[in-house]
N, C-alpha and C positions, 0 to 999 in steps of 0.2 A: 740791902738789910735782910738779915734771916735767910738768905739764900744759900743752898749747898752748891757750890760751884768749885771745878777743877780747872786751874788754868794750864797750858801747856807752853814752856818756854821756848826761847829760840834754840837755846842748847839741844833741848830734848827732840826739837823738829828737824834740827840739822845734823844728827849724828852720822848718817851715812846716807849718801845719794841715792841707793837703791830702796830705801825705806819708803813704803806707802803709808797712809794713815791708818790702814790696818794694822801694820806693824808697831806704830806709835802707840795706837789705843790699847793693845794687846799687852804692850811691854811696859805701860806707865800709868794705866787707868785700870778701875774694877769692871769696865767693860769686857764682856766676854766675845771674841771674834771667832765666828764659824767660818773657818777656811776650807776651800775645797782643792786645796794644794797650791802649789807655788805657781804663780802667774795666773791664778783662777779666782772665781768669786770667793769674796770675804765679805760678811754680813756682821752687824752688830746686835748683841742682845744686851740692853740696858736694863739692870734690875729684874732679870728674868723675863723680860717681855720679848715679843717678836721683832725681826728687824724692821718692819713698818710702824713700830711704835717709838722709834728713834727718829727725831725730826733733824734734818742735817741742812744747814744753810751755809752759803759762800757768799761773802760780800752781801748778805741780806736775800740773795736769790736763793729759792729753795731747789735742793738737789734731789730730794725724794721724787723717783719715778711716778708719774700719774698713773701708769699702767700697773706696776707691781707695788708700788708705796714704799718701797726701801731704797738703800744706795749700796752700791759695790764700792767699798773702802779700798779696794786693791787698785782701783781707778784713779785714786787722788794721790799724787806724789807729794810727800811731806816738804820737799824742797819749794813747792809752790805756795807754801801756807806760812805766813808771817806770825799769826796769832791764833791759837785754837782754846776754846773754852767749852766745857762740860757743865750743863745745867742739869742736876739730878732731880728727878721727880717733879715737885711742885714748882721747883724753880724754873722749869722749862717754859710755863706759862708765859712768862716776860718775853720768850723769844718767838714762840709759835705755839699754837694749839695743836692737839693730837700727839703731844709727846708723853704717852702714857709711862714710858719709861725714863725718857729724859729728852734732851737736846744738844747737839754738837754744833757750835757755830764757828765757822773758819773764816778768816779774812787775809786779805793781803794789805799790806800797808807801805807808805813811804818810809825810807831809811832816813833815820835822825841824823843831822848834821852832814850829811852828804854834799860835798862842795867840789865838784870836777867829775872825772870819769872814773869809773870803776869795772873791772873786767875780773871773772873768776870762771876757770874752766877746771872740770874735774872728768877724769877718766876711769872708768871701773872697768876690771877684768876678773871675773868670777868663775865659778866651777859650772860645769855643763854647758860650756861655749856661750856663757853670759858676757854681754858687753853693754855697758852704761856710759852715755856721755851727757854732761850737764855744762850749760854755758849760761852766764848771766852778764849782762853789759847793763851798767848804769850809768846816768848822767844826772847831775844835779846843780842847781843853782838856788839864790835865796828864794827865788819865785816858781821855779818850775824842776820837775822830777821826771824822770824817763826810766822804766826799767823793762829789759827784755830777758825773758828766760826760755831755754830750749831745753828740753830733756827728751832722749832718745834710749830706749831699751830693746835689746834684741837677744834671745835665747833659744837655743835648741831644747833645753829644759829635759833632757833624757836621762834623768838621775837614775842610779841603780837602787834597787830595794829588795829587801826579802819579802816575798809574797807569802804571808801566814794563811792566805785563804786557798792555796794550793798545795798539793803535796806531789812529791817524786815518788817513783817506786819503791824507793828505799826508806820511805818515811820521811826524808828531810823536805824541807821547804826550799823551792827554787828562788834563785835571785834573777830578778826581771829587771827591766828598763820602763820607765815612765814612757808611755806611748801618746804620740799626738798630743805632746803638751806644749810644742814650740810657741812663741809669742813674740809680737812686735808692738811696742807701743812708741808713739810719738806724741809730746805735749809742748804747746807753745803759749807763752803768758807774756802778754803786753799790758803795761801800766803807764798811765799818765797822771801826773797830780800837777796842779797849778793854784796858786795863791793870787787872788784877784783883789780888787779894792774893797773897803769897807766890811772888812772880816769875811769876805766870799771866799770859799774854797771848793774846787772842782775836781773831778777825779773820774778817770776812765779804766776799767779792766777787760781786757778781753782773752778768753781761753779756748783754745783750738785743741782738740784731741782727735787722733786716728788710731785706732788699734785693730789689730788682726791676732786673736788667739784660738789656738786648737783646744777643744775641751777633752781633757786627757780620759783615756780609758779606765774603767774600773778594774780593779785587780782581780775581778771575779770573770772579765771577758776573756774568752780563749780565743778570740779572733787576732790575727796578726794585724800590724798596723796599716798594711796595705789594702785590707779588706773592707774597712770603713773609715769614714772621716767625719767628725764633728767640728765645726767652725763657726766662730762668732765675730762679725765684723761691727765696729761702731765708729761712728763720725759725729762728733758733738761740738758745738759751738756755742759758748756762754758769753754775752756781753752785759756789763753794768756800768751806767754811768751815775755819778753822785754830785749833790750839790749841798753844801753847808754853810750856814750863816749864824754867827753867835756874838753875844757880848757876855757882859758878866752876869745877867740875869736871864737869858734865854738863848735857845739855841733852835734853829730850823732846819730841817734836813729833808732832802727828796732824793730818791732812788727810782731808776727805771732801768729794766733790763729785758733780754730776750735770750732763750735757748732753743737750740734745734737738736735733735737727736735722730740719727738714722741708724737703726740697729737691725742686723741681717744674722740669723741663724740658719745654717745649711746642714744637712746631713745626706752623705752619700754612702751608700751600701751596694753590696753585690745583689744582683737581680737575675741570677741564671746565666750571667755572662762573665767573661774575665776582667770587664772594665767596671769602674764604679759608676753607679747612676744616682742623678740627685733624686732624693725621695722627700725630702723636706725643704722649703724655701720660705722662711717666715719672716716678713719684713715689717718694722715698726717704724713709722715717722712720727715724731713728737714736736711740736710747735708750742711755746710757753712764751706769753708776754707778762711782765711783772712791773708794777709800779707802786711806790709807796711814798707817803708824807708824814712826817712826825714833828712834834714840837715839844722841847723841854722848857719847862718855866721854874726858875729858883724863886720862889716867893720871898723866903726869909731863910736865914739860918736853920729853922725849924721845918720848913715845909717845902716839897719839892713835887712838882706834878710833871707827868708826860703822857702824851697821846699820839697814836698813829693809826694810819688807815692804810690796808694793802689789798692788792688784787692781783691774781694770777688767772689769765685766760690761757687754757689749754685746749689745744686741738690734736687729737690722735688717730692716725690712721694704721691699723694693724692688719694684716692679711697674709694668708698662706696660699702659695701659688697653686700647690696641688691638692690641699683639701678644700679649697674654695671657701674657706671659713675666715672670718674676721669682723671687725666693726670699725665705722668711722664716727667719731663723736668728738663734741666739744663741750667744754664746762668752764664755767667762771667760778673761782672761789675767791672770796673776799673775807677780809678780817678787821674788826675794829677793836682797838685796844686802848686802855686807859690805867695809870696807876698813880697813886699818891703815896708819898713816903713822909712820915712825921718822926721828929725826934723830940719830944716833949721834955727831956732832961738829958744831961750829960751822960752817955753809955747807954740810953734806952732808946730803942728805935722800933718803929712800925711801919709796915707797908700793906697796901692793899691792891691787888691787879684784878682787871675784869676784862674779858675777852669774848667777843661775839664773832660767830663765823657763820659762812652760807656756802653752800656747793650746790651749783645748779640752781633749783628752784626750791632747795630745802634749807632751812636753818637749823644749826645745832642749838641746843640750850646754852645759856650763859656759863661761861667758864671763869669762875671766881678763885682767887687765891690769897691767902692771908700770911703774913710773916711778922715774926717777932725777934728782938735780939737785946741782950743784956750784956754790958761789960762787968763780968762778975770780980776780975782781978786784973785792974789796968797794969800793974807792973809786970805780970806774965803773960799779958795779952790774952787772958782767958775770957772767952767769949761762949755764952749759951744761947741756942736760937731753936726756933721751931717754925713749922709751916705747915698748912693744909691746903688742899686744892681739890676742885673737882675738874676733871677733863673730860673731852670727847674727841673722838678719831672718827671721820667718816671714810665709807668705804672708796677703794681706789676705782678705777676705770674698768681693769680687769675683774674685779670682784662683781661689778654690776652689768657689764656688757660683754665678757668674754665668750667666744663662740667655739664649739658648745660649752654650757655650764654656767654662765654669768647669772646672777640673782639681782633683779632690780629692785627687790623688796627688802633688802638687808637694811636693818638699823644701824645706827652709829654704836660703835664700842663706847664704853664709858666706864669711868672710875673715879674713886677716891684715894688720894695719897696723904700720908701724914708722914711728917720728918721731924726729928728731934736730935740735936746734936751740939756738940762742944768742940771748940778749937782753941788753939794758943800759938803764940809766936814770939819767941825772945832771944835775946843775945846776951852771952854772958862769956866776956873775954874772948877767946879764939873760937867759941862755939856759937853757932845760929841754928835754932830748932824751928820747925813748923810743924803742928800736927793737927788732925782733924778726926773725929769719931761721929758718925752717925748712925742712928737706927730709923729704919722705915718700915711703913707697912700700907699695903696698895691692894685694893680690891677692884677688879676689871670685870665688868658685865658684858653679856652680848659678844664676847670675842669671837672673831671671824675665823672659821676653820672651813677648809675644802676637803671634802670628803667623797669617796666613790658613790656611784649611784648604780642601779640595776640596768642602766640604759648604757654602761660601758664608759661613761665620762664622769669628771669630777665636778663638784659645785660647791660654791660657799653656803655656809648658814651660820646664823648667829646661835652657836651651841654652848660654848665654855662659860664658865663664871670661874676666873682665875685668882687665887689669893697669893699675892707676892710679898713676902717680908724677909729682912735680913738687916745685916750690919756691915757696916763699911769703916774701914781704917786707912788713913793716909797720912804719911809723915815724910819729912826731910831733915837731914842733918848735914850741917856744912863744918868743916874745922879746918882753920889755918893751923898748919903744923910748923910753919916757920921755914926759913931758908929755901923759900920757894916751893914747899911742899904743901899741898892741898887735897883733902879728901872730902867727898859728897855722897850720901848714901840718900835714894829716894825709893820710897815702899809704900805698897797698897796691898790690902788684904780684904776679902769680902767673903761674906757668908750669904747666900742666896737660896731661898726656898720659894719655888713657884708651883704652886699645886692646883690641880684642876679639881674644882668643886662643883662643875655643872652636872647635868642629868645624863645618865647612861643613854647613849644612842642605840644600843641593843643589848638583847640579853647575853651576849657574851663581851660587852665593853667592859674591860677591866681597869680603865684609865682613872676613874675616880678616885681621888685621894693620893695620886701619885704625882712625881716630879715631872714638869714638862719635858719633852725630849731635847736632847742637845742643851741643856742647860745645867752647868755643873754647880754642885751645892757650895764648893769652896774654890777660890781662886786667890792668887797672889802674885805680886811681881815686885823684884828688888833691881835696882840699878846702883852700881857703885862705880865711882870714878876716883882715881889716883893720879895726881898731877904731879910734875916736878919739873921745874923749868919749862921747856917746851915739848915735854914728853906727857902722852895721856894714856893710862890705861882704863880701859871699859869693860865691865862686866855686867851680864844682863842675865836674870833669871826670871822665868815664867812659869806658873803651875797651875793647871786646871784638875780638879777632882774627876772622879768618873762621870761619864755622861751616859744616859739611857738614849737608845735608839728607837725605842718601842714605847708607846703611850702607857702599856700596862707594866712598864719597868721590868720587863723580864730580864733576870740575871744570867741567861744562857750566853754562849759564846759570842753570838752576833747581836745580842740584845743590849750589851753595855760596852762601851769604850774604855779601856785603861786609863788611868790618871796620866795626865800629860807633863812632863818636865822638859823644859827648854833651857839651855844654857849656851850664851853667845859672849864672846869676847874679842877685843881688838886692842892693837896698839898703835898709837899715832905719834909722828915726830914732826915737828914745824921747824923748817929753816927760814930765817928772816934775814934780808940783805937789803941794801940801797936800792937793788934792782928790782925786788919784789919778794913775794913769799912763796915757799914751796911746802907743800906736806905730802907726807907718805904714810899711809894707812894700812895695815893688814888686819883682817877680820877672819875669824873661826866661826862659823854657825853651827849649831847642834854640836857643841863642844864634845860631849860625852858620847857621841853616835846614839843617840836615843832611838829606839824603834817604836814609833808612835802613829796613829792616825788621828786626824780631827774631824772627818766625817766618814761614816761607814764605807769601806771598800775604796777609797781615795788614796792612792799611794802618796807618800812623803818622803823627802830626801833625808840621807843620813848626814854624816858631817861634810861640810862644804867649806869652801874657803872665798875670799875676796881681797882684790888689792886696788888701792884707790890712790889716784895722784891727783892733787890739786895744786893749781898755779894761780897766782894772783898778781900780776905786775903792778908796781908802782908808777903812777903816772905825774908827771909835772909839767906845767905849761908857763910860758913865760908872761911875766907882769905887763899890762898894758901902759904904754907910755902916759905920763900925768896929762890928764885933759882930753884924752881920747876916748872917753868912755867909762864904763864900769870896769874895775879891776878883774884881769883873768883870775882863774881858779888855780890856787896851788895848794898842795897838800899831799899827803901820802895816803893811800887808802889800803886797809887790811881787811881779810876775809872773816876776822874774828870780831 
C-alpha cells in the first residue's frame, strides 16, 4: 500500500547466464551501478546515495558487509535469483533499516508445478577467453523439492582498449590490453523445500562461493604485468533455514541463518630484485549469525497487522600481516518492526511502519514511515500514492575500528524521505501497458565521509549534509502482433540531483552546492524483445550522463567522465523435440564499439561476443503399478 517498488521478473533475471545482478540492475532499473571493470567490483547508488545506503537481503539474510557496509553485485549471479524486488526510498523501511536510498530484496523459491526431474545445462563461450558453465538439477514431488545449481566462470579478460591517458611519440593513442584482469568464480547453491502437516512449510538454502580475481591495472600505470600483481581471493558460505505456518487469518514465520566470509587481498611488487615480493597480505574473516521471527495477522478485510524481530551477530577479525594493523571486534545488531495496514473504503488505503534498531550498546532513534494510496480511476488502473519516512544508518565496523583511522565517536547518518507518485496498468485488445512516475525528495544529515589527515592516513567523519531529489519513470508495453509475433518494451528514466550542502572542510573546499562524485544526473535504459515462433531478438540500451570525479565538479579532462552509452543485442533460437529442448543464443555486447569508462582510469572492453548453448532433456518415468504406493512422476519439463 503506497510503496514504490520495482519487481524483476524471471525473464529479466534469466536473459543470459553471464549476467550478474550488477548487469540486471544497470540495464533494467534506475539504480546507477559503479563498475570498476569487467569481472571487478560493482556497487550500487540508489537515488544518489552511497553504496552503503542500499540495503541488500538474500532470503532475509543481510548481504551488506559488516566491515564496508556495501555489496559487490558482480558477485551475485542472476541465475541464482528467482525473485528480485527494489524498494525505493521510504518503502525500504518495511524491509530493513538504514536504506537511505532504498533496499534490494533477493530470494530463491521452489518451482511451481514441478513434478519429476528437471535438468538444464548451459555452456557459454565468449570473447577474451571467457568460459561459463551453468548446471541446474531439480527434483519435485507434491511434498518435496530439491534444486542444485552450479555456476563456474573463468576468463583471461585481457581485452584490448585504446588508452586515451597515454600518447605515442607521433601524438596518437596506443592500443593496450587489460593487465592482471583474469578471474575465476565458482558458485554452488543447494535448495530443499518440503511441505509438512498442518500447513507447515520448511526450507533450506545453502550458497557456497569461491572466487579468485585479479585487480586490473590502471591505464595510467606504466608497469608491465609481470612487475606487480594485485589479487583478491574470497570464500563465502551462506546458510538459511525457514519455517512457515499459516491459515486464512494468520501466518507465522521463522528464519535462522549463518554466513562466513574469508577475504584475502594481496599485493606483490618489485623490491630491488627480479622476483615479485609480497608487500600486502590483508585478511578478513567475518562470521554472521542471523535469526528472525515474524507474524502476520489479517484481522478483517479492512485491517492487517505484521510484526517481526531479528538479530544479527557479527564477529570480524581483520589483520594485515606486514603492517601489523587490524581489529578483532564483535557486534550484535537487533531490529524490531511493526506495521499496520488499513483500507477504510474501496480504493483507499493507509499504512504505517515503525522500526527500532540497535547496534552494540547503542540505540538508533525510532524509524517511522507512513503510506497512502487511492485508486483514482479503476478502469485504467490509475493509482496515486504518497509516503514519508525518517531513517537512520549506523556506522560500519570499518568506520568505527579500522586501524589506522577508525572513529568510534561517529554518529548515525539520518534522513527524511518524501515520495509521491502515480501508476497505471491496463489491457486494451492486444496491448498491455503498465507505467509509473515518482517524484522524491530526501535530506541526509551526518553523512559519513573518509578524509585524509595530516598524519598520512584517512579517517571518517560526519561532515556532509546531502540533499537528494529527483524524478523516476518506469514503463512496460507488450503487444500481441498475431501469427506468433510478439513485442515487449521495458524502459526506465531517472533524473537525480545529489547535492552536498554541508560545511566547507577548509578554505579550499569547493564541494558545497555541487553534485556528488560519480552520480549521473540522468540515467535511462530500454529493453526491447521481438519474438516469432521460437526466435527471440533482444536489444538493450543503457545510458548515464556525465559523472564528476572530483567533489568540486572540475570540468577538466580528468574531472569529468563523458556520457556513457551501451548497446547490447542477442538472437536466440529454441528447438523442441520429444527428447528435449535445445537453445542457441548469440550475443553482441557494446554493439557500436563505444569508447567509455565507468570509473576514472579503469579500462573497459570494446565490442565483444558470446555464444551460448542450453540443453534441457525431457524426462519420463514409468507409472507405479496399482496398489504399489504413490504414482510415479510423469511429464515433460521445459526450461521456459
